[in-house]
MIMIFI-351407 format. One record per residue (C-alpha): residue in three letters; x, y, z. Coordinates in steps of 0.05 Angstrom, whole numbers, plus 5000, padded with zeros to 4 digits. Layout:
+---------+------+------+------+
: residuo :   xx :   yy :   zz :
+---------+------+------+------+
:     ala :    X :    Y :    Z :
...
+---------+------+------+------+
! end
This chain:
+---------+------+------+------+
: residuo :   xx :   yy :   zz :
+---------+------+------+------+
:     unk : 5000 : 5000 : 5000 :
:     unk : 5026 : 5069 : 4981 :
:     unk : 5044 : 5111 : 5042 :
:     unk : 4995 : 5168 : 5055 :
:     unk : 5033 : 5232 : 5069 :
:     unk : 5005 : 5293 : 5105 :
:     unk : 4976 : 5345 : 5057 :
:     unk : 5016 : 5408 : 5041 :
:     unk : 4981 : 5471 : 5068 :
:     unk : 5000 : 5513 : 5009 :
:     unk : 4963 : 5579 : 5013 :
:     unk : 4923 : 5556 : 5073 :
:     unk : 4932 : 5603 : 5132 :
:     unk : 4873 : 5583 : 5176 :
:     unk : 4900 : 5546 : 5237 :
:     unk : 4836 : 5507 : 5249 :
:     unk : 4834 : 5482 : 5177 :
:     unk : 4906 : 5459 : 5180 :
:     unk : 4897 : 5422 : 5246 :
:     unk : 4832 : 5387 : 5228 :
:     unk : 4850 : 5373 : 5155 :
:     unk : 4911 : 5327 : 5160 :
:     unk : 4960 : 5380 : 5137 :
:     unk : 5033 : 5382 : 5159 :
:     unk : 5048 : 5436 : 5209 :
:     unk : 5112 : 5466 : 5240 :
:     unk : 5094 : 5477 : 5313 :
:     unk : 5097 : 5552 : 5328 :
:     unk : 5050 : 5550 : 5389 :
:     unk : 5106 : 5572 : 5436 :
:     unk : 5089 : 5641 : 5410 :
:     unk : 5025 : 5640 : 5451 :
:     unk : 5062 : 5638 : 5517 :
:     unk : 5107 : 5696 : 5495 :
:     unk : 5046 : 5738 : 5477 :
:     unk : 5013 : 5724 : 5544 :
:     unk : 5076 : 5738 : 5584 :
:     unk : 5103 : 5794 : 5541 :
:     unk : 5107 : 5862 : 5574 :
:     unk : 5078 : 5898 : 5514 :
:     unk : 5008 : 5926 : 5507 :
:     unk : 5013 : 5932 : 5431 :
:     unk : 5065 : 5894 : 5390 :
:     unk : 5082 : 5904 : 5317 :
:     unk : 5120 : 5845 : 5286 :
:     unk : 5148 : 5860 : 5217 :
:     unk : 5169 : 5803 : 5173 :
:     unk : 5174 : 5791 : 5098 :
:     unk : 5113 : 5766 : 5061 :
:     unk : 5097 : 5691 : 5063 :
:     unk : 5135 : 5680 : 5128 :
:     unk : 5075 : 5654 : 5168 :
:     unk : 5047 : 5719 : 5197 :
:     unk : 4974 : 5705 : 5180 :
:     unk : 4977 : 5633 : 5204 :
:     unk : 5008 : 5654 : 5270 :
:     unk : 4954 : 5706 : 5283 :
:     unk : 4901 : 5655 : 5264 :
:     unk : 4932 : 5608 : 5315 :
:     unk : 4929 : 5663 : 5368 :
:     unk : 4856 : 5676 : 5351 :
:     unk : 4835 : 5604 : 5360 :
:     unk : 4872 : 5598 : 5426 :
:     unk : 4842 : 5659 : 5459 :
:     unk : 4774 : 5665 : 5426 :
:     unk : 4716 : 5656 : 5475 :
:     unk : 4668 : 5645 : 5417 :
:     unk : 4707 : 5588 : 5385 :
:     unk : 4665 : 5525 : 5376 :
:     unk : 4709 : 5466 : 5390 :
:     unk : 4706 : 5409 : 5340 :
:     unk : 4673 : 5346 : 5365 :
:     unk : 4712 : 5283 : 5379 :
:     unk : 4777 : 5319 : 5396 :
:     unk : 4816 : 5322 : 5461 :
:     unk : 4807 : 5371 : 5517 :
:     unk : 4855 : 5419 : 5483 :
:     unk : 4823 : 5404 : 5415 :
:     unk : 4865 : 5433 : 5357 :
:     unk : 4923 : 5447 : 5404 :
:     unk : 4928 : 5375 : 5428 :
:     unk : 4999 : 5348 : 5424 :
:     unk : 5029 : 5416 : 5409 :
:     unk : 5080 : 5454 : 5451 :
:     unk : 5029 : 5500 : 5484 :
:     unk : 4987 : 5440 : 5507 :
:     unk : 5043 : 5419 : 5553 :
:     unk : 5033 : 5483 : 5593 :
:     unk : 4970 : 5463 : 5632 :
:     unk : 4968 : 5527 : 5674 :
:     unk : 4971 : 5572 : 5613 :
:     unk : 4916 : 5533 : 5578 :
:     unk : 4871 : 5532 : 5639 :
:     unk : 4877 : 5607 : 5650 :
:     unk : 4876 : 5633 : 5579 :
:     unk : 4850 : 5583 : 5528 :
:     unk : 4784 : 5608 : 5499 :
:     unk : 4774 : 5659 : 5555 :
:     unk : 4774 : 5725 : 5516 :
:     unk : 4734 : 5758 : 5461 :
:     unk : 4778 : 5767 : 5400 :
:     unk : 4779 : 5816 : 5341 :
:     unk : 4820 : 5786 : 5284 :
:     unk : 4823 : 5818 : 5216 :
:     unk : 4869 : 5823 : 5156 :
:     unk : 4877 : 5885 : 5113 :
:     unk : 4914 : 5844 : 5060 :
:     unk : 4860 : 5856 : 5007 :
:     unk : 4843 : 5928 : 5025 :
:     unk : 4866 : 5975 : 4971 :
:     unk : 4867 : 6049 : 4982 :
:     unk : 4856 : 6086 : 4917 :
:     unk : 4802 : 6139 : 4912 :
:     unk : 4779 : 6158 : 4982 :
:     unk : 4703 : 6149 : 4975 :
:     unk : 4713 : 6082 : 4939 :
:     unk : 4759 : 6061 : 4995 :
:     unk : 4706 : 6078 : 5047 :
:     unk : 4654 : 6038 : 5008 :
:     unk : 4700 : 5978 : 5007 :
:     unk : 4715 : 5987 : 5081 :
:     unk : 4641 : 5987 : 5097 :
:     unk : 4634 : 5919 : 5065 :
:     unk : 4697 : 5894 : 5099 :
:     unk : 4676 : 5914 : 5169 :
:     unk : 4605 : 5889 : 5158 :
:     unk : 4632 : 5820 : 5143 :
:     unk : 4684 : 5822 : 5199 :
:     unk : 4634 : 5844 : 5252 :
:     unk : 4577 : 5798 : 5231 :
:     unk : 4602 : 5745 : 5280 :
:     unk : 4586 : 5795 : 5336 :
:     unk : 4514 : 5808 : 5316 :
:     unk : 4493 : 5777 : 5382 :
:     unk : 4515 : 5843 : 5415 :
:     unk : 4451 : 5875 : 5387 :
:     unk : 4414 : 5834 : 5439 :
:     unk : 4463 : 5846 : 5496 :
:     unk : 4433 : 5878 : 5558 :
:     unk : 4500 : 5911 : 5571 :
:     unk : 4501 : 5953 : 5508 :
:     unk : 4465 : 6020 : 5503 :
:     unk : 4415 : 6036 : 5449 :
:     unk : 4465 : 6085 : 5419 :
:     unk : 4518 : 6031 : 5416 :
:     unk : 4468 : 5984 : 5382 :
:     unk : 4452 : 6038 : 5331 :
:     unk : 4526 : 6046 : 5313 :
:     unk : 4535 : 5971 : 5309 :
:     unk : 4474 : 5967 : 5263 :
:     unk : 4505 : 6019 : 5218 :
:     unk : 4569 : 5979 : 5214 :
:     unk : 4532 : 5914 : 5200 :
:     unk : 4486 : 5946 : 5148 :
:     unk : 4543 : 5981 : 5111 :
:     unk : 4516 : 6050 : 5126 :
:     unk : 4569 : 6073 : 5175 :
:     unk : 4598 : 6143 : 5164 :
:     unk : 4672 : 6156 : 5159 :
:     unk : 4679 : 6173 : 5233 :
:     unk : 4645 : 6108 : 5253 :
:     unk : 4690 : 6069 : 5207 :
:     unk : 4753 : 6103 : 5233 :
:     unk : 4735 : 6087 : 5305 :
:     unk : 4704 : 6019 : 5292 :
:     unk : 4758 : 5976 : 5324 :
:     unk : 4759 : 6017 : 5388 :
:     unk : 4683 : 6015 : 5388 :
:     unk : 4680 : 5940 : 5381 :
:     unk : 4730 : 5927 : 5437 :
:     unk : 4688 : 5969 : 5484 :
:     unk : 4624 : 5931 : 5465 :
:     unk : 4659 : 5864 : 5473 :
:     unk : 4686 : 5883 : 5542 :
:     unk : 4617 : 5907 : 5564 :
:     unk : 4584 : 5842 : 5544 :
:     unk : 4637 : 5791 : 5564 :
:     unk : 4665 : 5829 : 5624 :
:     unk : 4736 : 5815 : 5601 :
:     unk : 4781 : 5857 : 5557 :
:     unk : 4790 : 5830 : 5486 :
:     unk : 4852 : 5814 : 5445 :
:     unk : 4861 : 5848 : 5378 :
:     unk : 4900 : 5816 : 5321 :
:     unk : 4911 : 5855 : 5257 :
:     unk : 4946 : 5822 : 5198 :
:     unk : 4979 : 5861 : 5142 :
:     unk : 4966 : 5926 : 5177 :
:     unk : 5008 : 5963 : 5125 :
:     unk : 4980 : 5933 : 5061 :
:     unk : 4933 : 5991 : 5044 :
:     unk : 4991 : 6040 : 5056 :
:     unk : 5035 : 6003 : 5006 :
:     unk : 4979 : 6006 : 4955 :
:     unk : 4967 : 6080 : 4968 :
:     unk : 5041 : 6096 : 4960 :
:     unk : 5040 : 6065 : 4891 :
:     unk : 4977 : 6102 : 4871 :
:     unk : 4991 : 6172 : 4896 :
:     unk : 4941 : 6171 : 4953 :
:     unk : 4990 : 6162 : 5011 :
:     unk : 4972 : 6224 : 5051 :
:     unk : 4897 : 6213 : 5056 :
:     unk : 4908 : 6139 : 5070 :
:     unk : 4954 : 6154 : 5128 :
:     unk : 4905 : 6205 : 5155 :
:     unk : 4851 : 6152 : 5159 :
:     unk : 4893 : 6096 : 5189 :
:     unk : 4924 : 6144 : 5240 :
:     unk : 4854 : 6152 : 5269 :
:     unk : 4836 : 6078 : 5262 :
:     unk : 4899 : 6052 : 5296 :
:     unk : 4906 : 6111 : 5343 :
:     unk : 4837 : 6103 : 5374 :
:     unk : 4842 : 6027 : 5377 :
:     unk : 4913 : 6021 : 5405 :
:     unk : 4928 : 6085 : 5443 :
:     unk : 4893 : 6097 : 5510 :
:     unk : 4840 : 6044 : 5496 :
:     unk : 4820 : 6021 : 5565 :
:     unk : 4780 : 5963 : 5536 :
:     unk : 4841 : 5932 : 5502 :
:     unk : 4876 : 5872 : 5533 :
:     unk : 4933 : 5865 : 5483 :
:     unk : 4942 : 5876 : 5408 :
:     unk : 4989 : 5843 : 5359 :
:     unk : 4998 : 5873 : 5290 :
:     unk : 5038 : 5841 : 5233 :
:     unk : 5061 : 5870 : 5168 :
:     unk : 5121 : 5874 : 5122 :
:     unk : 5148 : 5942 : 5143 :
:     unk : 5153 : 5985 : 5204 :
:     unk : 5117 : 6047 : 5179 :
:     unk : 5144 : 6108 : 5215 :
:     unk : 5111 : 6129 : 5280 :
:     unk : 5107 : 6200 : 5256 :
:     unk : 5064 : 6181 : 5195 :
:     unk : 5015 : 6130 : 5222 :
:     unk : 5027 : 6116 : 5296 :
:     unk : 5026 : 6188 : 5321 :
:     unk : 5037 : 6191 : 5396 :
:     unk : 5030 : 6115 : 5401 :
:     unk : 5085 : 6109 : 5454 :
:     unk : 5062 : 6041 : 5478 :
:     unk : 5081 : 6007 : 5413 :
:     unk : 5133 : 5952 : 5418 :
:     unk : 5165 : 5941 : 5349 :
:     unk : 5200 : 5877 : 5330 :
:     unk : 5232 : 5881 : 5260 :
:     unk : 5281 : 5833 : 5228 :
:     unk : 5335 : 5867 : 5268 :
:     unk : 5306 : 5846 : 5336 :
:     unk : 5316 : 5778 : 5367 :
:     unk : 5246 : 5774 : 5396 :
:     unk : 5200 : 5723 : 5362 :
:     unk : 5255 : 5706 : 5312 :
:     unk : 5241 : 5631 : 5316 :
:     unk : 5166 : 5637 : 5304 :
:     unk : 5166 : 5664 : 5233 :
:     unk : 5197 : 5622 : 5179 :
:     unk : 5222 : 5550 : 5186 :
:     unk : 5280 : 5531 : 5230 :
:     unk : 5330 : 5479 : 5206 :
:     unk : 5304 : 5423 : 5250 :
:     unk : 5234 : 5437 : 5225 :
:     unk : 5257 : 5433 : 5152 :
:     unk : 5295 : 5368 : 5167 :
:     unk : 5233 : 5339 : 5200 :
:     unk : 5190 : 5357 : 5139 :
:     unk : 5239 : 5325 : 5091 :
:     unk : 5241 : 5263 : 5134 :
:     unk : 5165 : 5260 : 5135 :
:     unk : 5163 : 5259 : 5059 :
:     unk : 5226 : 5216 : 5050 :
:     unk : 5265 : 5272 : 5016 :
:     unk : 5324 : 5279 : 5063 :
:     unk : 5374 : 5271 : 5006 :
:     unk : 5355 : 5340 : 4980 :
:     unk : 5373 : 5378 : 5044 :
:     unk : 5440 : 5408 : 5018 :
:     unk : 5404 : 5439 : 4959 :
:     unk : 5346 : 5463 : 5003 :
:     unk : 5398 : 5499 : 5045 :
:     unk : 5429 : 5532 : 4985 :
:     unk : 5364 : 5554 : 4954 :
:     unk : 5318 : 5574 : 5012 :
:     unk : 5359 : 5582 : 5076 :
:     unk : 5401 : 5642 : 5097 :
:     unk : 5354 : 5690 : 5133 :
:     unk : 5375 : 5718 : 5200 :
:     unk : 5328 : 5755 : 5247 :
:     unk : 5360 : 5793 : 5304 :
:     unk : 5432 : 5778 : 5324 :
:     unk : 5419 : 5703 : 5327 :
:     unk : 5462 : 5660 : 5282 :
:     unk : 5402 : 5614 : 5271 :
:     unk : 5387 : 5604 : 5198 :
:     unk : 5315 : 5616 : 5178 :
:     unk : 5285 : 5583 : 5117 :
:     unk : 5233 : 5614 : 5072 :
:     unk : 5170 : 5573 : 5089 :
:     unk : 5131 : 5588 : 5026 :
:     unk : 5188 : 5563 : 4982 :
:     unk : 5197 : 5500 : 5023 :
:     unk : 5122 : 5483 : 5020 :
:     unk : 5119 : 5500 : 4946 :
:     unk : 5179 : 5455 : 4932 :
:     unk : 5147 : 5399 : 4972 :
:     unk : 5081 : 5408 : 4935 :
:     unk : 5115 : 5406 : 4867 :
:     unk : 5113 : 5334 : 4844 :
:     unk : 5181 : 5339 : 4810 :
:     unk : 5213 : 5376 : 4869 :
:     unk : 5244 : 5427 : 4822 :
:     unk : 5289 : 5479 : 4853 :
:     unk : 5262 : 5546 : 4830 :
:     unk : 5246 : 5616 : 4852 :
:     unk : 5178 : 5604 : 4883 :
:     unk : 5175 : 5661 : 4934 :
:     unk : 5199 : 5717 : 4889 :
:     unk : 5144 : 5702 : 4839 :
:     unk : 5085 : 5703 : 4888 :
:     unk : 5074 : 5778 : 4886 :
:     unk : 5077 : 5836 : 4838 :
:     unk : 5125 : 5869 : 4887 :
:     unk : 5100 : 5937 : 4867 :
:     unk : 5144 : 5977 : 4914 :
:     unk : 5206 : 5936 : 4900 :
:     unk : 5193 : 5944 : 4825 :
:     unk : 5183 : 6019 : 4835 :
:     unk : 5249 : 6026 : 4872 :
:     unk : 5284 : 5985 : 4819 :
:     unk : 5255 : 6026 : 4762 :
:     unk : 5279 : 6089 : 4797 :
:     unk : 5348 : 6057 : 4802 :
:     unk : 5355 : 6019 : 4737 :
:     unk : 5389 : 6074 : 4698 :
:     unk : 5435 : 6087 : 4757 :
:     unk : 5441 : 6021 : 4792 :
:     unk : 5477 : 6031 : 4858 :
:     unk : 5548 : 6001 : 4860 :
:     unk : 5521 : 5959 : 4918 :
:     unk : 5474 : 5922 : 4871 :
:     unk : 5533 : 5895 : 4832 :
:     unk : 5570 : 5879 : 4896 :
:     unk : 5512 : 5838 : 4922 :
:     unk : 5503 : 5805 : 4854 :
:     unk : 5575 : 5782 : 4857 :
:     unk : 5561 : 5747 : 4923 :
:     unk : 5594 : 5799 : 4969 :
:     unk : 5567 : 5838 : 5028 :
:     unk : 5554 : 5912 : 5032 :
:     unk : 5565 : 5954 : 5094 :
:     unk : 5514 : 6006 : 5111 :
:     unk : 5471 : 6039 : 5164 :
:     unk : 5400 : 6012 : 5167 :
:     unk : 5337 : 6050 : 5184 :
:     unk : 5277 : 6004 : 5190 :
:     unk : 5228 : 6061 : 5202 :
:     unk : 5199 : 6073 : 5133 :
:     unk : 5171 : 6140 : 5114 :
:     unk : 5137 : 6133 : 5047 :
:     unk : 5127 : 6207 : 5036 :
:     unk : 5202 : 6215 : 5032 :
:     unk : 5242 : 6191 : 4972 :
:     unk : 5262 : 6121 : 4992 :
:     unk : 5321 : 6121 : 4945 :
:     unk : 5354 : 6184 : 4972 :
:     unk : 5372 : 6161 : 5043 :
:     unk : 5416 : 6098 : 5038 :
:     unk : 5397 : 6077 : 5109 :
:     unk : 5322 : 6078 : 5092 :
:     unk : 5332 : 6047 : 5024 :
:     unk : 5372 : 5988 : 5049 :
:     unk : 5327 : 5981 : 5110 :
:     unk : 5269 : 5975 : 5062 :
:     unk : 5302 : 5922 : 5020 :
:     unk : 5323 : 5885 : 5083 :
:     unk : 5253 : 5884 : 5113 :
:     unk : 5221 : 5860 : 5049 :
:     unk : 5264 : 5798 : 5050 :
:     unk : 5311 : 5812 : 4992 :
:     unk : 5372 : 5818 : 5038 :
:     unk : 5391 : 5792 : 5106 :
:     unk : 5441 : 5812 : 5159 :
:     unk : 5509 : 5779 : 5155 :
:     unk : 5542 : 5816 : 5213 :
:     unk : 5530 : 5874 : 5260 :
:     unk : 5582 : 5924 : 5284 :
:     unk : 5578 : 5981 : 5333 :
:     unk : 5609 : 6049 : 5320 :
:     unk : 5598 : 6093 : 5380 :
:     unk : 5523 : 6096 : 5393 :
:     unk : 5506 : 6072 : 5322 :
:     unk : 5501 : 6004 : 5290 :
:     unk : 5531 : 5987 : 5222 :
:     unk : 5506 : 5926 : 5185 :
:     unk : 5536 : 5879 : 5134 :
:     unk : 5480 : 5857 : 5087 :
:     unk : 5479 : 5801 : 5037 :
:     unk : 5433 : 5763 : 4991 :
:     unk : 5405 : 5706 : 5034 :
:     unk : 5402 : 5650 : 4984 :
:     unk : 5403 : 5627 : 4912 :
:     unk : 5329 : 5640 : 4902 :
:     unk : 5334 : 5714 : 4919 :
:     unk : 5400 : 5718 : 4881 :
:     unk : 5360 : 5711 : 4817 :
:     unk : 5325 : 5777 : 4832 :
:     unk : 5391 : 5814 : 4832 :
:     unk : 5415 : 5775 : 4772 :
:     unk : 5353 : 5797 : 4733 :
:     unk : 5364 : 5869 : 4753 :
:     unk : 5436 : 5869 : 4730 :
:     unk : 5421 : 5830 : 4667 :
:     unk : 5364 : 5878 : 4649 :
:     unk : 5411 : 5936 : 4659 :
:     unk : 5464 : 5905 : 4615 :
:     unk : 5413 : 5886 : 4561 :
:     unk : 5385 : 5957 : 4560 :
:     unk : 5456 : 5985 : 4557 :
:     unk : 5474 : 5939 : 4499 :
:     unk : 5410 : 5956 : 4460 :
:     unk : 5427 : 6030 : 4465 :
:     unk : 5495 : 6020 : 4434 :
:     unk : 5498 : 6035 : 4359 :
:     unk : 5546 : 5977 : 4354 :
:     unk : 5528 : 5923 : 4405 :
:     unk : 5594 : 5888 : 4391 :
:     unk : 5628 : 5944 : 4431 :
:     unk : 5611 : 5904 : 4493 :
:     unk : 5649 : 5844 : 4464 :
:     unk : 5707 : 5890 : 4445 :
:     unk : 5712 : 5914 : 4517 :
:     unk : 5718 : 5841 : 4540 :
:     unk : 5769 : 5821 : 4489 :
:     unk : 5812 : 5883 : 4500 :
:     unk : 5820 : 5867 : 4574 :
:     unk : 5831 : 5793 : 4565 :
:     unk : 5886 : 5806 : 4513 :
:     unk : 5913 : 5867 : 4551 :
:     unk : 5900 : 5915 : 4493 :
:     unk : 5890 : 5977 : 4535 :
:     unk : 5889 : 6028 : 4477 :
:     unk : 5830 : 5990 : 4447 :
:     unk : 5797 : 5986 : 4516 :
:     unk : 5804 : 6062 : 4524 :
:     unk : 5778 : 6078 : 4455 :
:     unk : 5718 : 6031 : 4463 :
:     unk : 5701 : 6057 : 4532 :
:     unk : 5699 : 6128 : 4504 :
:     unk : 5650 : 6105 : 4450 :
:     unk : 5605 : 6071 : 4500 :
:     unk : 5603 : 6133 : 4545 :
:     unk : 5583 : 6177 : 4487 :
:     unk : 5528 : 6130 : 4463 :
:     unk : 5499 : 6116 : 4532 :
:     unk : 5502 : 6183 : 4567 :
:     unk : 5437 : 6170 : 4606 :
:     unk : 5469 : 6109 : 4639 :
:     unk : 5526 : 6144 : 4672 :
:     unk : 5507 : 6217 : 4676 :
:     unk : 5467 : 6210 : 4740 :
:     unk : 5474 : 6230 : 4812 :
:     unk : 5508 : 6294 : 4788 :
:     unk : 5568 : 6257 : 4760 :
:     unk : 5587 : 6228 : 4827 :
:     unk : 5644 : 6178 : 4833 :
:     unk : 5595 : 6126 : 4856 :
:     unk : 5555 : 6134 : 4792 :
:     unk : 5615 : 6119 : 4748 :
:     unk : 5635 : 6063 : 4796 :
:     unk : 5567 : 6030 : 4785 :
:     unk : 5573 : 6040 : 4710 :
:     unk : 5642 : 6007 : 4707 :
:     unk : 5621 : 5951 : 4754 :
:     unk : 5563 : 5937 : 4708 :
:     unk : 5608 : 5933 : 4647 :
:     unk : 5655 : 5885 : 4683 :
:     unk : 5598 : 5837 : 4698 :
:     unk : 5606 : 5816 : 4626 :
:     unk : 5673 : 5787 : 4646 :
:     unk : 5649 : 5748 : 4706 :
:     unk : 5659 : 5682 : 4670 :
:     unk : 5733 : 5697 : 4661 :
:     unk : 5748 : 5739 : 4723 :
:     unk : 5728 : 5741 : 4795 :
:     unk : 5700 : 5812 : 4796 :
:     unk : 5711 : 5847 : 4862 :
:     unk : 5683 : 5916 : 4877 :
:     unk : 5698 : 5963 : 4934 :
:     unk : 5735 : 5911 : 4976 :
:     unk : 5785 : 5921 : 5033 :
:     unk : 5857 : 5909 : 5011 :
:     unk : 5924 : 5933 : 5036 :
:     unk : 5912 : 5997 : 5074 :
:     unk : 5845 : 6016 : 5044 :
:     unk : 5791 : 5998 : 4994 :
:     unk : 5802 : 5991 : 4920 :
:     unk : 5747 : 6009 : 4871 :
:     unk : 5747 : 5949 : 4824 :
:     unk : 5790 : 5888 : 4814 :
:     unk : 5790 : 5833 : 4761 :
:     unk : 5823 : 5772 : 4790 :
:     unk : 5835 : 5718 : 4737 :
:     unk : 5802 : 5650 : 4743 :
:     unk : 5857 : 5624 : 4696 :
:     unk : 5932 : 5636 : 4695 :
:     unk : 5937 : 5660 : 4623 :
:     unk : 5899 : 5725 : 4631 :
:     unk : 5923 : 5789 : 4665 :
:     unk : 5896 : 5815 : 4731 :
:     unk : 5869 : 5886 : 4735 :
:     unk : 5863 : 5938 : 4790 :
:     unk : 5819 : 5999 : 4775 :
:     unk : 5815 : 6065 : 4812 :
:     unk : 5761 : 6115 : 4792 :
:     unk : 5758 : 6190 : 4800 :
:     unk : 5702 : 6237 : 4779 :
:     unk : 5708 : 6311 : 4766 :
:     unk : 5644 : 6344 : 4792 :
:     unk : 5656 : 6414 : 4766 :
:     unk : 5709 : 6457 : 4732 :
:     unk : 5721 : 6530 : 4745 :
:     unk : 5720 : 6573 : 4683 :
:     unk : 5793 : 6592 : 4692 :
:     unk : 5815 : 6519 : 4699 :
:     unk : 5835 : 6470 : 4644 :
:     unk : 5795 : 6405 : 4643 :
:     unk : 5856 : 6369 : 4615 :
:     unk : 5901 : 6393 : 4670 :
:     unk : 5850 : 6375 : 4723 :
:     unk : 5842 : 6305 : 4693 :
:     unk : 5917 : 6293 : 4694 :
:     unk : 5921 : 6315 : 4766 :
:     unk : 5865 : 6267 : 4785 :
:     unk : 5900 : 6211 : 4748 :
:     unk : 5964 : 6223 : 4788 :
:     unk : 5923 : 6223 : 4852 :
:     unk : 5890 : 6157 : 4833 :
:     unk : 5957 : 6123 : 4821 :
:     unk : 5986 : 6151 : 4884 :
:     unk : 5927 : 6121 : 4922 :
:     unk : 5936 : 6053 : 4888 :
:     unk : 6010 : 6050 : 4906 :
:     unk : 6008 : 6080 : 4976 :
:     unk : 5950 : 6035 : 4997 :
:     unk : 5984 : 5972 : 4970 :
:     unk : 5919 : 5946 : 4940 :
:     unk : 5953 : 5896 : 4893 :
:     unk : 5987 : 5857 : 4949 :
:     unk : 5920 : 5827 : 4969 :
:     unk : 5909 : 5792 : 4902 :
:     unk : 5944 : 5728 : 4921 :
:     unk : 5971 : 5718 : 4851 :
:     unk : 6032 : 5677 : 4832 :
:     unk : 6097 : 5714 : 4822 :
:     unk : 6092 : 5705 : 4747 :
:     unk : 6024 : 5740 : 4745 :
:     unk : 6026 : 5816 : 4737 :
:     unk : 5973 : 5864 : 4760 :
:     unk : 5954 : 5918 : 4709 :
:     unk : 5938 : 5982 : 4747 :
:     unk : 5888 : 6027 : 4712 :
:     unk : 5866 : 6097 : 4734 :
:     unk : 5804 : 6126 : 4701 :
:     unk : 5780 : 6198 : 4709 :
:     unk : 5710 : 6217 : 4687 :
:     unk : 5678 : 6283 : 4670 :
:     unk : 5610 : 6281 : 4636 :
:     unk : 5619 : 6240 : 4572 :
:     unk : 5695 : 6246 : 4575 :
:     unk : 5744 : 6196 : 4605 :
:     unk : 5819 : 6197 : 4615 :
:     unk : 5862 : 6136 : 4628 :
:     unk : 5930 : 6121 : 4655 :
:     unk : 5958 : 6050 : 4658 :
+---------+------+------+------+
! end
């Protein structure tokens, strides 16, 4: 007889359905005890999409909900039987199904035009609050309260009633049940993301500031609240004066083991389905996340489940293809003609070192502040923390691509950039000429070809006001073409400093290269551009030699390093070898 395996809960985030439907489940019920014992009044837990946020909140709902109808024929602890939380008898006796619960997800709420948004919200709250219709008959609710509840249920509530609906419902539930309710809000920031992409950010924030402010700040009817989302939206924009908010982002240790799969959980799943032999590839493709300062590797749960569900068990980018990633795409489109040097560094498998600000303010330009930009990319799951360093009272982070799956995102960005660059060349073979000239150490041809490329692709390097970083990114992008022949290193520590770009041969019969870039930002009318360029070239070579960059290459004595200084000004470039 063929072995019957547990079903894969792909796309199922209802805890009751998973536990009663013979689905596999990674036990995260230890989170319940942490919520009960946590010192917070309101907690915001930010994690990338598809990392189990909705399922965890569903689990909390079923544990606390006083209105939950237990399935027949199950044990005393019903759907929690045999799980971690069931071993804590005192916790279960005191808290299991003892509280009214408000649980809602704003995942599908889109903020576009304000009146249309309010109409959609009337339908949303009507459906959400229908389960509390019994409060219309409660002797503990006033006639005025029942009128407001009727408005919410009949989709006739005004904007003020909608904006204060969560606070209103907690008060009614406390009056009726004589115990303060729990509030669980999933994807609290989803409407804000949508509004940002559609130019309605300000009015959206104004509404949700009232909704969340009245529900979570000074609400004497609230027991505890847990919110989940992808980002930590800045307190100034949406959580005004909400000083009782405890925020746990991917940089905090708290709750790190409850979102995503731990290695023992992945190994147990593979064993269940007799697929243990694939573990090394699973590690390479879907492991690598790190939440807080823990060294524990976190696996992407969606990708693991999708891989298990796929009959051929093909290793592919499952997670990165589950969303339109509107904001990520917007940020990329803003960057694509001026890809940051760090994109190439990450693509090459290296780390970048940066400050990180996880407090996202959408009304600011996300691409202008590096700390906000990289904090955004980190929180959305496209990067993870490799190391943390402290400099005075500030933290500096080393970030990296977590795994092979996400690596394809950066590969696609770089390849798109290169393809666009090549299409804009009058003679696409110029790219091939650049490669050949370096491999065969024909520097005059390299210089001549580079000049032609700069002239033909002005829009791809004349950004950021001709900053050195802009040209650095441009040159790093060009050198990606050589990644099959060279180990391309960008902005790495060597000798007594950091070199700009190095081409380290993968074979002995090609030369090594060390590049140093300088950019002239402006020229005074009385100055000569040529003289200034020559001065910058001398400074570049002085830096290469004084910093001893070449000593770190680890080449054999017979292998020479070609040192190249390039100075840029607009479409012009000067070279010294």
